[in-house]
N, C-alpha and C positions, 0 to 999 in steps of 0.2 A: 753126815755121810760116813759110813764105816770105812775102816782101812781097806777092806776087800773091795768096796765100791770105788774108792779113790784109785786103787791100783788098776781096776778094770777100766775106769774112765781114761786113765793115762795110757794104758795098753791100747785101747781103741784109737786114741789120737795118734800114737806112734805108729801103729801097724797099718794105719790108713795111708801112710806115705809110700811112694814107689820103692819096692825092693827092701823095705824095712823088715828086720827080723829081731826077735827077742833072743838074747843070748847073755847069760850071766858073765860078769866081768871077773877074770882071774879066778881066785878061789871063793869068790862070793856066791851067795845063793839068791840074792835079790835081783829082780828084773833089770836088765839093761837093754837098750835098743841100739841097733847098728844098721848102717847101710854100707854094703860092700866091706864088711868087717871093721868099719870105723864107728866108734861110739858117737852118738848124738844125744842120748839121754841115759843117765845112770840113776838108780834109786838107792837109797840107804838100806842097810840090812834090816833096820827096824820099820821100814816102810813109811817113815814120817817125813821124808824129804826126797827131792829129786835134784839132779844137777844137769844143766844144759849149757851148751856153748853159746856165747853171745858176741855180737859185733863190738868193736871198740867203743867204750863210753856207756854201753847199755848196763853193764854190771853196776857201775857207780850210780847211775840214775835210778835203777830199780831199788838198790839197797838204801839209797838216801831217801827215796820217796815212800818206801813201805818196808822198813826194817823188821816189822812183825811178820812179813810174808817172805822176804828175800834176804839172802846172806851171801857172804863170800865163803865158798867151801874150801876146806883143807885140801891140800895136794894139787888141785886143778884151778883154784881161784886165781892164782897168779897168771894163768893162761887165758883168762877171760871168761871162765865158766861161772855160772850163777847158780846158787842154791835156792830152792823154793820149798817152804815148809808146807807140806801137803795137809798137815793137821790144821793149819790156819784156814780161815774162811777165804778160799781162793776164787778168783774170777776165771772160770774154766775156758771162756772164750779167749781171754788173755793168755792163759797157759797154752792153749792150742796154737796161738800165734807165735809164742816164744819157742815152742817145740818145732814148729815149721821153720822158723828162722834158724834154729840150731841145725836142723836137717839141711837147709840151704847152704850153710857154711861148711858142712862136712861132706855132703854128697857130691858126686861128680856133676858138673854143670848140666849135662843133658838130663840127668834124673831130676835135679833141682828145678829145672825149667818145667817139668811136668806137674808141679804142684799148682793147683788152682790158687789164684790170689784170694785170700780170705776177706780182704777189704772190698766193699762195694766199689764199683767202677765210678770214677769221678766224672760227672756229666760235663764239667768244664773242659775235660781233655778230648771229648768226642767232637768230631766235626761233621 
């Protein structure tokens, strides 16, 4: 997948979320995605990686399980953000779930509640 295709796929995932917009971060020109002016996904200037917010423990688990795909990014890593190498062979369903999780952590609760659950419904929960 070319760099343009990767960025288009990421853009499609991010902009499918309620009130998500694309807006560059600071003086950078690379795409970043926000909800109500709060970042939930940033991309590197070279387009080779993205960063997203993760719940406590997720960063460590992803980096430990797949260091060729995930890393602790500079500047925001200490705040729980995770880096994903887009040039690596990525599981785009997993990336979509991670982006949705980042959005849920950043977005106001009412907007976050509007995201459809990407996991299939558990039949054991139904009555």
